[in-house]
N, CA, C and O atoms as a GROMACS GRO file, in nm:
protein
  476
    1MET      N    1  14.929  15.396   9.452
    1MET     CA    2  14.801  15.329   9.450
    1MET      C    3  14.694  15.429   9.491
    1MET      O    4  14.696  15.477   9.604
    2ASN      N    5  14.601  15.460   9.404
    2ASN     CA    6  14.497  15.558   9.431
    2ASN      C    7  14.361  15.489   9.440
    2ASN      O    8  14.272  15.519   9.361
    3GLY      N    9  14.346  15.399   9.533
    3GLY     CA   10  14.219  15.327   9.548
    3GLY      C   11  14.151  15.364   9.678
    3GLY      O   12  14.197  15.449   9.754
    4PHE      N   13  14.040  15.298   9.701
    4PHE     CA   14  13.960  15.322   9.820
    4PHE      C   15  14.038  15.294   9.948
    4PHE      O   16  14.024  15.367  10.046
    5LEU      N   17  14.119  15.189   9.948
    5LEU     CA   18  14.192  15.149  10.068
    5LEU      C   19  14.337  15.197  10.067
    5LEU      O   20  14.418  15.147  10.145
    6SER      N   21  14.372  15.293   9.982
    6SER     CA   22  14.512  15.334   9.969
    6SER      C   23  14.566  15.403  10.094
    6SER      O   24  14.688  15.404  10.114
    7GLY      N   25  14.481  15.460  10.179
    7GLY     CA   26  14.528  15.528  10.298
    7GLY      C   27  14.554  15.433  10.414
    7GLY      O   28  14.598  15.478  10.521
    8PHE      N   29  14.529  15.304  10.396
    8PHE     CA   30  14.546  15.206  10.504
    8PHE      C   31  14.670  15.122  10.481
    8PHE      O   32  14.715  15.105  10.367
    9ASP      N   33  14.726  15.068  10.589
    9ASP     CA   34  14.836  14.975  10.571
    9ASP      C   35  14.779  14.836  10.538
    9ASP      O   36  14.657  14.819  10.535
   10LEU      N   37  14.865  14.739  10.514
   10LEU     CA   38  14.824  14.607  10.467
   10LEU      C   39  14.726  14.539  10.564
   10LEU      O   40  14.628  14.481  10.520
   11HIS      N   41  14.753  14.546  10.694
   11HIS     CA   42  14.667  14.479  10.791
   11HIS      C   43  14.526  14.537  10.790
   11HIS      O   44  14.427  14.463  10.796
   12HIS      N   45  14.516  14.669  10.782
   12HIS     CA   46  14.385  14.732  10.778
   12HIS      C   47  14.311  14.698  10.648
   12HIS      O   48  14.189  14.680  10.650
   13ARG      N   49  14.381  14.690  10.539
   13ARG     CA   50  14.319  14.653  10.411
   13ARG      C   51  14.262  14.511  10.419
   13ARG      O   52  14.149  14.486  10.377
   14LEU      N   53  14.343  14.419  10.472
   14LEU     CA   54  14.296  14.280  10.484
   14LEU      C   55  14.175  14.272  10.576
   14LEU      O   56  14.080  14.198  10.550
   15PHE      N   57  14.179  14.349  10.683
   15PHE     CA   58  14.066  14.350  10.777
   15PHE      C   59  13.940  14.403  10.707
   15PHE      O   60  13.832  14.346  10.725
   16CYS      N   61  13.950  14.507  10.630
   16CYS     CA   62  13.836  14.563  10.557
   16CYS      C   63  13.783  14.465  10.453
   16CYS      O   64  13.662  14.451  10.439
   17VAL      N   65  13.871  14.399  10.381
   17VAL     CA   66  13.829  14.302  10.281
   17VAL      C   67  13.760  14.183  10.347
   17VAL      O   68  13.655  14.138  10.300
   18ALA      N   69  13.817  14.134  10.457
   18ALA     CA   70  13.756  14.021  10.528
   18ALA      C   71  13.618  14.060  10.581
   18ALA      O   72  13.525  13.980  10.574
   19GLY      N   73  13.605  14.181  10.634
   19GLY     CA   74  13.475  14.228  10.683
   19GLY      C   75  13.373  14.237  10.571
   19GLY      O   76  13.257  14.202  10.590
   20GLY      N   77  13.415  14.284  10.455
   20GLY     CA   78  13.325  14.294  10.341
   20GLY      C   79  13.278  14.157  10.293
   20GLY      O   80  13.161  14.138  10.262
   21VAL      N   81  13.371  14.063  10.287
   21VAL     CA   82  13.336  13.926  10.245
   21VAL      C   83  13.239  13.865  10.344
   21VAL      O   84  13.143  13.799  10.304
   22THR      N   85  13.262  13.885  10.473
   22THR     CA   86  13.173  13.832  10.576
   22THR      C   87  13.034  13.893  10.564
   22THR      O   88  12.933  13.823  10.575
   23ALA      N   89  13.028  14.024  10.543
   23ALA     CA   90  12.899  14.092  10.529
   23ALA      C   91  12.820  14.039  10.409
   23ALA      O   92  12.699  14.020  10.418
   24VAL      N   93  12.888  14.016  10.299
   24VAL     CA   94  12.822  13.962  10.180
   24VAL      C   95  12.770  13.820  10.208
   24VAL      O   96  12.658  13.787  10.170
   25ALA      N   97  12.852  13.737  10.272
   25ALA     CA   98  12.813  13.599  10.301
   25ALA      C   99  12.691  13.595  10.393
   25ALA      O  100  12.597  13.519  10.369
   26VAL      N  101  12.692  13.677  10.496
   26VAL     CA  102  12.578  13.681  10.588
   26VAL      C  103  12.453  13.731  10.516
   26VAL      O  104  12.344  13.678  10.539
   27SER      N  105  12.467  13.829  10.431
   27SER     CA  106  12.353  13.881  10.355
   27SER      C  107  12.293  13.774  10.265
   27SER      O  108  12.170  13.764  10.255
   28VAL      N  109  12.376  13.695  10.200
   28VAL     CA  110  12.327  13.588  10.112
   28VAL      C  111  12.250  13.486  10.193
   28VAL      O  112  12.143  13.441  10.150
   29VAL      N  113  12.299  13.448  10.309
   29VAL     CA  114  12.231  13.350  10.394
   29VAL      C  115  12.095  13.404  10.439
   29VAL      O  116  11.996  13.332  10.436
   30ILE      N  117  12.091  13.529  10.480
   30ILE     CA  118  11.965  13.589  10.526
   30ILE      C  119  11.864  13.596  10.413
   30ILE      O  120  11.746  13.565  10.433
   31VAL      N  121  11.906  13.636  10.296
   31VAL     CA  122  11.814  13.645  10.182
   31VAL      C  123  11.760  13.507  10.146
   31VAL      O  124  11.642  13.493  10.117
   32LYS      N  125  11.845  13.404  10.148
   32LYS     CA  126  11.800  13.269  10.116
   32LYS      C  127  11.698  13.220  10.218
   32LYS      O  128  11.602  13.152  10.182
   33LYS      N  129  11.718  13.252  10.346
   33LYS     CA  130  11.625  13.210  10.450
   33LYS      C  131  11.489  13.279  10.436
   33LYS      O  132  11.385  13.216  10.458
   34LEU      N  133  11.490  13.407  10.401
   34LEU     CA  134  11.367  13.484  10.396
   34LEU      C  135  11.297  13.480  10.261
   34LEU      O  136  11.180  13.519  10.251
   35TRP      N  137  11.364  13.435  10.157
   35TRP     CA  138  11.307  13.434  10.023
   35TRP      C  139  11.191  13.336  10.018
   35TRP      O  140  11.203  13.224  10.067
   36PRO      N  141  11.078  13.375   9.959
   36PRO     CA  142  10.963  13.284   9.952
   36PRO      C  143  10.998  13.159   9.871
   36PRO      O  144  11.062  13.165   9.767
   37ARG      N  145  10.954  13.048   9.923
   37ARG     CA  146  10.980  12.920   9.856
   37ARG      C  147  10.856  12.875   9.781
   37ARG      O  148  10.749  12.935   9.792
   38LYS      N  149  10.874  12.768   9.704
   38LYS     CA  150  10.761  12.713   9.631
   38LYS      C  151  10.655  12.663   9.728
   38LYS      O  152  10.686  12.624   9.841
   39LYS      N  153  10.531  12.666   9.684
   39LYS     CA  154  10.420  12.619   9.766
   39LYS      C  155  10.438  12.470   9.792
   39LYS      O  156  10.454  12.392   9.698
   40THR      N  157  10.434  12.432   9.917
   40THR     CA  158  10.449  12.293   9.956
   40THR      C  159  10.311  12.231   9.967
   40THR      O  160  10.217  12.294  10.016
   41THR      N  161  10.298  12.108   9.922
   41THR     CA  162  10.172  12.037   9.939
   41THR      C  163  10.180  11.957  10.069
   41THR      O  164  10.280  11.892  10.097
   42TYR      N  165  10.074  11.963  10.144
   42TYR     CA  166  10.069  11.897  10.274
   42TYR      C  167   9.963  11.788  10.270
   42TYR      O  168   9.869  11.794  10.190
   43PRO      N  169   9.977  11.687  10.357
   43PRO     CA  170   9.877  11.580  10.360
   43PRO      C  171   9.740  11.632  10.406
   43PRO      O  172   9.731  11.725  10.485
   44ARG      N  173   9.636  11.569  10.354
   44ARG     CA  174   9.500  11.607  10.391
   44ARG      C  175   9.475  11.572  10.537
   44ARG      O  176   9.537  11.481  10.591
   45ASP      N  177   9.384  11.645  10.601
   45ASP     CA  178   9.346  11.625  10.741
   45ASP      C  179   9.463  11.642  10.838
   45ASP      O  180   9.466  11.579  10.944
   46THR      N  181   9.556  11.727  10.802
   46THR     CA  182   9.669  11.762  10.888
   46THR      C  183   9.669  11.912  10.904
   46THR      O  184   9.660  11.986  10.806
   47VAL      N  185   9.680  11.958  11.028
   47VAL     CA  186   9.686  12.101  11.056
   47VAL      C  187   9.826  12.150  11.020
   47VAL      O  188   9.926  12.091  11.062
   48ILE      N  189   9.833  12.257  10.944
   48ILE     CA  190   9.961  12.318  10.909
   48ILE      C  191   9.976  12.443  10.994
   48ILE      O  192   9.900  12.539  10.980
   49LEU      N  193  10.074  12.442  11.082
   49LEU     CA  194  10.099  12.554  11.173
   49LEU      C  195  10.207  12.641  11.112
   49LEU      O  196  10.322  12.599  11.101
   50HIS      N  197  10.172  12.762  11.074
   50HIS     CA  198  10.267  12.857  11.017
   50HIS      C  199  10.318  12.946  11.129
   50HIS      O  200  10.240  13.014  11.196
   51GLN      N  201  10.449  12.945  11.148
   51GLN     CA  202  10.507  13.030  11.252
   51GLN      C  203  10.646  13.075  11.211
   51GLN      O  204  10.705  13.023  11.117
   52ILE      N  205  10.696  13.174  11.284
   52ILE     CA  206  10.829  13.226  11.259
   52ILE      C  207  10.930  13.117  11.294
   52ILE      O  208  10.908  13.040  11.388
   53GLY      N  209  11.039  13.110  11.220
   53GLY     CA  210  11.139  13.006  11.238
   53GLY      C  211  11.197  12.998  11.378
   53GLY      O  212  11.190  13.093  11.456
   54ARG      N  213  11.256  12.884  11.407
   54ARG     CA  214  11.319  12.860  11.536
   54ARG      C  215  11.447  12.781  11.514
   54ARG      O  216  11.473  12.733  11.404
   55GLY      N  217  11.524  12.769  11.618
   55GLY     CA  218  11.647  12.691  11.610
   55GLY      C  219  11.618  12.543  11.602
   55GLY      O  220  11.506  12.501  11.631
   56PRO      N  221  11.716  12.462  11.562
   56PRO     CA  222  11.691  12.319  11.546
   56PRO      C  223  11.659  12.247  11.676
   56PRO      O  224  11.588  12.147  11.675
   57TYR      N  225  11.710  12.296  11.789
   57TYR     CA  226  11.689  12.229  11.917
   57TYR      C  227  11.622  12.319  12.020
   57TYR      O  228  11.622  12.289  12.139
   58ALA      N  229  11.564  12.430  11.975
   58ALA     CA  230  11.502  12.525  12.067
   58ALA      C  231  11.357  12.548  12.026
   58ALA      O  232  11.324  12.544  11.907
   59PRO      N  233  11.271  12.574  12.123
   59PRO     CA  234  11.133  12.607  12.088
   59PRO      C  235  11.125  12.745  12.026
   59PRO      O  236  11.221  12.823  12.031
   60SER      N  237  11.012  12.774  11.966
   60SER     CA  238  10.991  12.905  11.906
   60SER      C  239  10.998  13.014  12.012
   60SER      O  240  10.958  12.993  12.127
   61LEU      N  241  11.050  13.130  11.974
   61LEU     CA  242  11.057  13.242  12.067
   61LEU      C  243  10.928  13.324  12.067
   61LEU      O  244  10.918  13.423  12.139
   62SER      N  245  10.832  13.283  11.988
   62SER     CA  246  10.706  13.355  11.979
   62SER      C  247  10.630  13.344  12.111
   62SER      O  248  10.628  13.238  12.173
   63PRO      N  249  10.568  13.454  12.156
   63PRO     CA  250  10.489  13.445  12.278
   63PRO      C  251  10.360  13.365  12.259
   63PRO      O  252  10.291  13.336  12.356
   64TYR      N  253  10.329  13.330  12.136
   64TYR     CA  254  10.206  13.257  12.106
   64TYR      C  255  10.232  13.108  12.086
   64TYR      O  256  10.162  13.042  12.010
   65ILE      N  257  10.332  13.056  12.153
   65ILE     CA  258  10.370  12.916  12.142
   65ILE      C  259  10.260  12.824  12.196
   65ILE      O  260  10.265  12.703  12.174
   66VAL      N  261  10.164  12.881  12.264
   66VAL     CA  262  10.055  12.803  12.321
   66VAL      C  263   9.986  12.720  12.214
   66VAL      O  264   9.939  12.610  12.242
   67LEU      N  265   9.979  12.771  12.093
   67LEU     CA  266   9.910  12.700  11.985
   67LEU      C  267   9.979  12.567  11.954
   67LEU      O  268   9.911  12.465  11.941
   68GLU      N  269  10.110  12.566  11.942
   68GLU     CA  270  10.180  12.439  11.916
   68GLU      C  271  10.167  12.346  12.036
   68GLU      O  272  10.152  12.224  12.020
   69THR      N  273  10.174  12.401  12.156
   69THR     CA  274  10.158  12.319  12.277
   69THR      C  275  10.019  12.256  12.279
   69THR      O  276  10.003  12.140  12.314
   70TYR      N  277   9.918  12.334  12.242
   70TYR     CA  278   9.781  12.282  12.236
   70TYR      C  279   9.771  12.167  12.137
   70TYR      O  280   9.710  12.064  12.167
   71LEU      N  281   9.830  12.183  12.019
   71LEU     CA  282   9.825  12.077  11.918
   71LEU      C  283   9.890  11.949  11.969
   71LEU      O  284   9.839  11.839  11.945
   72ARG      N  285  10.000  11.963  12.040
   72ARG     CA  286  10.068  11.845  12.095
   72ARG      C  287   9.983  11.778  12.202
   72ARG      O  288   9.965  11.657  12.202
   73MET      N  289   9.931  11.859  12.295
   73MET     CA  290   9.854  11.803  12.406
   73MET      C  291   9.724  11.739  12.358
   73MET      O  292   9.682  11.637  12.414
   74ALA      N  293   9.661  11.796  12.257
   74ALA     CA  294   9.535  11.743  12.205
   74ALA      C  295   9.558  11.627  12.108
   74ALA      O  296   9.463  11.564  12.061
   75LYS      N  297   9.685  11.599  12.078
   75LYS     CA  298   9.722  11.491  11.985
   75LYS      C  299   9.656  11.509  11.848
   75LYS      O  300   9.609  11.413  11.786
   76ILE      N  301   9.654  11.634  11.802
   76ILE     CA  302   9.602  11.666  11.669
   76ILE      C  303   9.719  11.657  11.572
   76ILE      O  304   9.823  11.719  11.596
   77PRO      N  305   9.705  11.583  11.462
   77PRO     CA  306   9.816  11.573  11.366
   77PRO      C  307   9.845  11.709  11.303
   77PRO      O  308   9.756  11.776  11.251
   78TYR      N  309   9.972  11.750  11.309
   78TYR     CA  310  10.010  11.880  11.255
   78TYR      C  311  10.151  11.876  11.201
   78TYR      O  312  10.231  11.789  11.236
   79GLN      N  313  10.180  11.972  11.114
   79GLN     CA  314  10.315  11.995  11.064
   79GLN      C  315  10.344  12.143  11.079
   79GLN      O  316  10.255  12.227  11.066
   80VAL      N  317  10.470  12.174  11.107
   80VAL     CA  318  10.509  12.314  11.123
   80VAL      C  319  10.571  12.364  10.994
   80VAL      O  320  10.654  12.296  10.933
   81SER      N  321  10.529  12.482  10.952
   81SER     CA  322  10.587  12.549  10.836
   81SER      C  323  10.649  12.678  10.887
   81SER      O  324  10.579  12.772  10.924
   82HIS      N  325  10.783  12.682  10.887
   82HIS     CA  326  10.854  12.800  10.934
   82HIS      C  327  10.870  12.898  10.819
   82HIS      O  328  10.900  12.858  10.706
   83GLY      N  329  10.851  13.023  10.847
   83GLY     CA  330  10.869  13.124  10.744
   83GLY      C  331  10.830  13.261  10.795
   83GLY      O  332  10.793  13.280  10.911
   84MET      N  333  10.840  13.356  10.705
   84MET     CA  334  10.810  13.494  10.739
   84MET      C  335  10.683  13.542  10.670
   84MET      O  336  10.664  13.662  10.653
   85THR      N  337  10.596  13.449  10.629
   85THR     CA  338  10.473  13.486  10.563
   85THR      C  339  10.361  13.494  10.666
   85THR      O  340  10.323  13.391  10.723
   86PRO      N  341  10.308  13.612  10.691
   86PRO     CA  342  10.199  13.623  10.789
   86PRO      C  343  10.068  13.574  10.730
   86PRO      O  344  10.057  13.550  10.610
   87SER      N  345   9.970  13.561  10.816
   87SER     CA  346   9.836  13.522  10.770
   87SER      C  347   9.775  13.635  10.688
   87SER      O  348   9.831  13.746  10.685
   88PRO      N  349   9.663  13.611  10.621
   88PRO     CA  350   9.598  13.719  10.548
   88PRO      C  351   9.563  13.839  10.638
   88PRO      O  352   9.549  13.951  10.589
   89LYS      N  353   9.548  13.816  10.768
   89LYS     CA  354   9.521  13.925  10.863
   89LYS      C  355   9.650  13.989  10.914
   89LYS      O  356   9.645  14.084  10.991
   90GLY      N  357   9.766  13.936  10.871
   90GLY     CA  358   9.894  13.991  10.913
   90GLY      C  359   9.941  13.942  11.048
   90GLY      O  360  10.020  14.009  11.114
   91LYS      N  361   9.893  13.825  11.091
   91LYS     CA  362   9.927  13.774  11.224
   91LYS      C  363  10.005  13.644  11.216
   91LYS      O  364   9.999  13.572  11.117
   92TRP      N  365  10.078  13.616  11.324
   92TRP     CA  366  10.147  13.489  11.347
   92TRP      C  367  10.108  13.438  11.482
   92TRP      O  368  10.072  13.521  11.566
   93PRO      N  369  10.111  13.314  11.512
   93PRO     CA  370  10.106  13.204  11.416
   93PRO      C  371   9.965  13.193  11.359
   93PRO      O  372   9.871  13.255  11.407
   94TRP      N  373   9.954  13.112  11.256
   94TRP     CA  374   9.825  13.087  11.194
   94TRP      C  375   9.824  12.945  11.142
   94TRP      O  376   9.929  12.883  11.126
   95ILE      N  377   9.705  12.894  11.115
   95ILE     CA  378   9.694  12.755  11.070
   95ILE      C  379   9.617  12.746  10.940
   95ILE      O  380   9.540  12.834  10.902
   96GLU      N  381   9.641  12.634  10.873
   96GLU     CA  382   9.562  12.593  10.757
   96GLU      C  383   9.515  12.452  10.786
   96GLU      O  384   9.590  12.369  10.837
   97TYR      N  385   9.391  12.426  10.752
   97TYR     CA  386   9.338  12.290  10.765
   97TYR      C  387   9.254  12.261  10.643
   97TYR      O  388   9.147  12.320  10.625
   98ASN      N  389   9.300  12.171  10.560
   98ASN     CA  390   9.232  12.134  10.435
   98ASN      C  391   9.194  12.258  10.353
   98ASN      O  392   9.082  12.267  10.301
   99GLY      N  393   9.288  12.351  10.342
   99GLY     CA  394   9.268  12.470  10.261
   99GLY      C  395   9.200  12.585  10.332
   99GLY      O  396   9.194  12.696  10.278
  100GLU      N  397   9.150  12.562  10.452
  100GLU     CA  398   9.084  12.668  10.529
  100GLU      C  399   9.189  12.738  10.615
  100GLU      O  400   9.262  12.674  10.690
  101VAL      N  401   9.195  12.871  10.605
  101VAL     CA  402   9.294  12.950  10.677
  101VAL      C  403   9.230  13.012  10.799
  101VAL      O  404   9.123  13.071  10.791
  102VAL      N  405   9.299  12.998  10.915
  102VAL     CA  406   9.252  13.059  11.040
  102VAL      C  407   9.368  13.137  11.099
  102VAL      O  408   9.475  13.081  11.123
  103ALA      N  409   9.346  13.266  11.124
  103ALA     CA  410   9.450  13.351  11.180
  103ALA      C  411   9.417  13.383  11.325
  103ALA      O  412   9.301  13.378  11.366
  104ASP      N  413   9.519  13.417  11.402
  104ASP     CA  414   9.507  13.456  11.542
  104ASP      C  415   9.496  13.331  11.629
  104ASP      O  416   9.410  13.245  11.607
  105SER      N  417   9.583  13.322  11.727
  105SER     CA  418   9.593  13.203  11.812
  105SER      C  419   9.461  13.164  11.877
  105SER      O  420   9.424  13.046  11.877
  106GLU      N  421   9.392  13.261  11.933
  106GLU     CA  422   9.267  13.231  12.002
  106GLU      C  423   9.163  13.174  11.906
  106GLU      O  424   9.094  13.077  11.940
  107LEU      N  425   9.152  13.233  11.787
  107LEU     CA  426   9.058  13.181  11.687
  107LEU      C  427   9.098  13.042  11.640
  107LEU      O  428   9.013  12.958  11.611
  108CYS      N  429   9.229  13.018  11.632
  108CYS     CA  430   9.278  12.886  11.589
  108CYS      C  431   9.235  12.779  11.689
  108CYS      O  432   9.189  12.672  11.650
  109ILE      N  433   9.250  12.808  11.818
  109ILE     CA  434   9.214  12.708  11.920
  109ILE      C  435   9.063  12.685  11.919
  109ILE      O  436   9.019  12.571  11.932
  110ASP      N  437   8.983  12.790  11.904
  110ASP     CA  438   8.838  12.772  11.893
  110ASP      C  439   8.802  12.687  11.771
  110ASP      O  440   8.718  12.598  11.780
  111PHE      N  441   8.865  12.715  11.658
  111PHE     CA  442   8.842  12.638  11.535
  111PHE      C  443   8.876  12.490  11.557
  111PHE      O  444   8.799  12.402  11.519
  112LEU      N  445   8.992  12.464  11.619
  112LEU     CA  446   9.035  12.326  11.642
  112LEU      C  447   8.942  12.255  11.741
  112LEU      O  448   8.914  12.136  11.724
  113ASN      N  449   8.895  12.326  11.843
  113ASN     CA  450   8.800  12.266  11.937
  113ASN      C  451   8.673  12.223  11.865
  113ASN      O  452   8.621  12.114  11.889
  114ASN      N  453   8.623  12.309  11.776
  114ASN     CA  454   8.501  12.275  11.703
  114ASN      C  455   8.525  12.164  11.601
  114ASN      O  456   8.440  12.076  11.584
  115LYS      N  457   8.639  12.167  11.534
  115LYS     CA  458   8.668  12.070  11.429
  115LYS      C  459   8.698  11.932  11.486
  115LYS      O  460   8.652  11.831  11.432
  116PHE      N  461   8.772  11.927  11.594
  116PHE     CA  462   8.815  11.799  11.649
  116PHE      C  463   8.740  11.760  11.777
  116PHE      O  464   8.764  11.654  11.833
  117THR      N  465   8.650  11.844  11.824
  117THR     CA  466   8.572  11.824  11.946
  117THR      C  467   8.658  11.767  12.058
  117THR      O  468   8.627  11.663  12.116
  118LYS      N  469   8.766  11.838  12.089
  118LYS     CA  470   8.858  11.794  12.194
  118LYS      C  471   8.811  11.835  12.332
  118LYS      O  472   8.835  11.764  12.430
  119ILE      N  473   8.743  11.949  12.340
  119ILE     CA  474   8.698  11.995  12.473
  119ILE      C  475   8.547  12.014  12.470
  119ILE      O  476   8.487  12.052  12.570
   0.00000   0.00000   0.00000
């Protein structure tokens, strides 16, 4: 047998094949998660918070989580859009409100204060 794995015994061959299959499976999952999806339509007068993904039962690991906390405390209607698409300024998190894009957490909170007159 003159193949790539010919210098290995059966156990090592199986281990290499299993590792390769696992690497391919993990790669497919990662590509599916990061691949851009179709544009989603959101309800009018709802803030869309774009942020990096999080676990199903864990908060975001982003240091800028203050924005989502602010939305909850101010009782502003919002939906979270998880993904790897940064704002036009290249920042996370960012919001959209009725088609208007606001990047940078501090600017988002100022925008929301003016729009919803919460403070």
